[in-house]
N, C-alpha and C positions, 0 to 999 in steps of 0.2 A: 777850533772845533771843526772837523771835516764834515763834510756832506753825509756820509756814511753815519757816521756818528749822531748827528743830528737826527737822520731819519730812524736810528735805532733808538733814541731817546723819545722821539714824539711816538714811535710805533709801542715803546713799552708803556708810556703814558696814557695811551689808548687803550692798551691792555688791560691796564691797572683800572681804568675808568669804567670799563665794559664788566669786569671782576667785582668792581663796588656797586654797579648798578643792578647785577645778578645777586648780590649778597643782600641788597637793600630789599630786592624786590622777593626774595626768600624769607627775609625776615619780615617783612610786611604781611607776606602769604602766612608765615607760621603764627605771628601776633592774629590776624584775623581767624586762622583755625583755632586758637587757644580760645580767643573770644566767643567763636560757634559753640566750641566744647563745654564751657562753661554755662552758654545761654540754655544749651541742651539739657545739661544735668539740673538747671535748676526748672526747667519745662518737665523733665522726667519726675521729679518730686512735687510739683504742681500736678501732675497727672494721677500721681498716687492718692494725693491729698482729696482732687476732685471726685475719684472714683471711690473714696472710702464715704465722702459725703453723699453721693448718689444712693450707694447701697443704705446708709443711716436714714435717708429720705425715702425710699423702697419702704424700709422695715416700718418706720412711723407711718406712712401712708396705709399699709396693710393693716396696723392696729387700728388706725381712724376707720377703715372700712367696715373691719368687723364691728366697733362700736356702732358705727350707723347703722349696722344692720340689726342688731340687739337693740337698739333705741327704737328703730321702726316697730320691731315686734312687740315692745314695751308699749307703745302708742296705741298698737291694735288691740291688745290685751286690757288695756286701760279703757279704751273706749268701749269694748265688748262688755267690759265688767261696770259700765256707766259710772266711770269714775273721771269726770270732766277735768277737775282740777288736776289730778295727777296725769292725765293724757295730755293737758296743755302745758305741764311742767315737762314731761318726756319731750314734747314736739319741740319745745324752746330747745332744749338740750340737742335735740336731734338736729336741729337748723345750725346750731352753734357747730358742731362736728361736721356738718355738710360743707359749711364753711371752711372750715380748718382743712379739710380733704381738699377742697377746691385749690385753696392758696397752696398746699403742699404738691399738688399734681402741677401746677403752673412753677413752682420752685424746681421739680423734676425735670420737667420740660427745659427749662434755663440751665440747668446742670447739664443735662443730656446735650445741649447746643454747644456749651463751654466746651466739654469732652471732646465732641467731634472738631470744634476749632481748634481746641488744643493738638489733637491727634495730626489735623493737617499742619499746623505751623511744626511740630514736631519733624513730620516726614519732609517738609520742606529744609530744614536745617540739616537733618541728618544728608540730603542729597547735597546740599552746600559743602558741608563739611567734608563729605566723598570727594566733590569736584577739588576743593583745596587740598585735600590729602594726596590728590591725584597729581596737582601740580607740583606740590613739594617734593613728592617723592619718585615723579618720572625723571 
C-alpha cells in the first residue's frame, strides 16, 4: 500500500466518520423535535381542558352568586316579617352558599394560575421546537 493510497484511505474514513457524526446529530435533533412536538400536542389538549374547566367554574360561581343574593333577600324578608326560625334557616343556607362561593373563587384562581403557567410552558416549547427545526432544516 503506497503512501497516496494510505492517505486516501484515512481521508475516506475521516469523511465517513464526519458524515456519521452529522447523521447522528441530525437523528438526535429529529428525535428531540419529535419529542417536543408530542409534548406540545399533549399541552394543547390540556389547555383546552383547563379552559373548559375555567368556564364551568365561572358558570357555577355565577349561579352561586345569584343564589347568595336571593338568600340574602330572603333573610331580610323573614326578619322583617318577624319569622326568626325561617330567617335562621335562610341565614344558615346563605352561609353555606357563601362558603361554596369562596371555595369556587379559590378554585377559579388556581385554574387561572395553571392556565397562565401552561401558556408559558407552551410558548417555551414552541420556541424550542422552532430552534430545533431551524437546526434541522438549515
